[in-house]
N, C-alpha and C positions, 0 to 999 in steps of 0.2 A: 548566583549560580552560573557556572561556566557553560558556554554553548556546547551542545553535543553535536558532533559531526559524524553522520552515518558513514561517510566515505572513509573515515579513519578507523572504523570499528566493524564488527560483524554485522551482517544484515539484521534489520529489525525482525523481531519475532512477530508472528501473526497476531498474538495477543496485544502487541503494541500498536498495530495498524488498524485492526478491526474496529476498535471503538470509534475511530474517525470515519468509518464506512457505515455507521448506523443510518438506516433509512435507505440504503442502496437497494435498488431493484435489480434482480438477476433474471436473465443474463444481462451482463453489463460490459460495456467497452471500457478500456483503460481511461479514456477521456471522461466517461460518466463517473467512474470511481474517483478520478481526480476532482471533478466538480463536487461530488458528495463530500470528499475529504476537506476541500476548501470551505464548503458551507458549514462543516463541523469544526472549523478553526484548527485544522491540522497544522502542526509545526512544519517548517521547511524540510526537516529530515524525513518526515513521514511522506511528504509530497515526493521527495527524491526517491524514496523507497518504492512508492507506487509506480512512478515513471520507469523504474528499473525492472519492473516485473515483465515477464513473458508468459503467455502470449498477450495479444492486445484485446482479447475478449474472454470473459470469464462466465461460465455457466452458473457457478455458485461460489459462496465464500470459500469452500474447500479448495477450489481451483487456485485461489490466492495462496493458501497454505502450501499446496503442491508446488507452485511456482517458486516460492521462497525456499523450499527445501532443496530445490535444484540449483539454487544460487542465482545471483544477478548476472545478466548478460549485457 
């Protein structure tokens, strides 16, 4: 299966990221979300997508969805 590169495609949809955030406690910092994603064996593309999110702190999973709908910065 060919490698998928997020930087060459549209941003990941929340449904593709949120499974890797299972067990995350909110509010959460971006670093905490990254740690959770890594513990859930997220692929590099998902890690990249989380790093691209703004702001750096999220009150709820819905904030991630909102950040993605505004695009990556």
